[in-house]
Structures are given as structure tokens and as C-alpha cells.
C-alpha positions, 0 to 999 in steps of 0.5 A: 736791207741791200745786203739781205736782198743780194743774199736772197737773190743769190740764194735763188740763183743757186737753187734754180740753176740746175732745174732745167739744165740738160745733162751735158754728158748726153751731149758728148758724142764720144760717150754714147752710141747713137743708133740710127735706122737707115733706109737705103745705104748708110752714109760714111761719117767721121764719128766712131760711135754711130751704129747704123742699122739697115732696114726696109721702110716697111719694117720701120712701123714694127720697131719700138721707139726705144730701138733707135735714136733717129731714122735716116731716109737716104736719097735712093729711098726718098720716092718710096718714103713719100708713099701715102702709107708712110705719112702717119708713120713719120708724124707718130714716131717718137724720135727724129726722121732725117730725109737725106738729100731731099731738095723738097723739104719734109712736106711730101713725106707727111702730106698723103696726097703728094709724092716726092716726084710731084712735090716742087723743089724748095730751091733752098740749098738745103741737103737734109731735113729733120722732122721731129714730133714734140708732143704733137708739135712739129719741129723742122730742122734743115741742113746745108753745106758749108759755103754751099759746096758739096764736098766729102768734108762738108758732107761729113760735117753736115752729118756731125751737125745732125748727130748733134741735133740727135743727141740734143733730142735724146737729152731733152727726152731724158729731162721730161 
């Protein structure tokens, strides 16, 4: 009887092992070009497979969801990005939006009555905030510097973490 249960259990494990997995090849940053729309100046990064596409904030609404894997709003564009007319845009995009250099998290960008300059700082020590709409549920991911030190190396590591998040999101969308 024990032998029968063990065989049944082992069979079940083999049958279900691949059902909910993420395609690991999608997570290899060297195998896929990541296309990122950038409002502001594109950052300097270590990765060679990142394609930054500069655009004006007003043009984001006319791009298709398949055009980018993510959107970066750079520090020099945060105030404009917090305009009430863009709040609905971020909530409806099918790809992640990253507010780079924001000391005020994501709230001034999705709340129509608040602007970046009027929002309180969070004092969280985070440098970037990712905002992801997952079927009407919002996922927020914040990124800070290693040892709370803003160096060029730490900034590039922070971007690498963001790219890993983007690849994970791409992989999850492909499995749905």
C-alpha cells in the first residue's frame, strides 16, 4: 500500500511540476531586448540589451501596449507627470511605470488632486517606485540604493533590479 501511495504521489508531482512555471528564458536579460519608453533623459546602464525610446509624456497615451515593456518617468519630468490629466493613464497601462528619482512614491501620479510639488515626501530612502496594474489591482515596488549610498555603481545596480522586475512582468503576462 505504501509503495502504491508513493508512486501516486511521485506521479502527481511530475504531472504538476510545469503547470505554473515561468519561462526562465524570458528572465535572462541577455536573451531579450527590453524596450522602455523614457520621458526625460535615458539613464546610463550596464545592460546592452536595453532599448530606450525617448518620448513626450503626451505621446504615451497614443502608443500601443505592445510597443514597450515598461515606461520610465525620469526626475526632470516628475512634476509634469503628476498632472491630473495623466493620472488615469498610469492606472490603465498594461506595462509597468517607474517613477525614477521620486521621493514621494507613486501617489502624486495617480491621485488627480495632488501634484508632485505639493505631495509630502515619504522619507523612505527609496529612489524609484514601480507602479504595475495587474487586472485592476495595483502592485507597488520601491527601489533603494545599496547601503543607502547613491553612487554610479549603486544606481546601475538599481536599474538592473528594475530590469529584472520588468522581465518578470513580461514572463507573467506571457503565461496568463
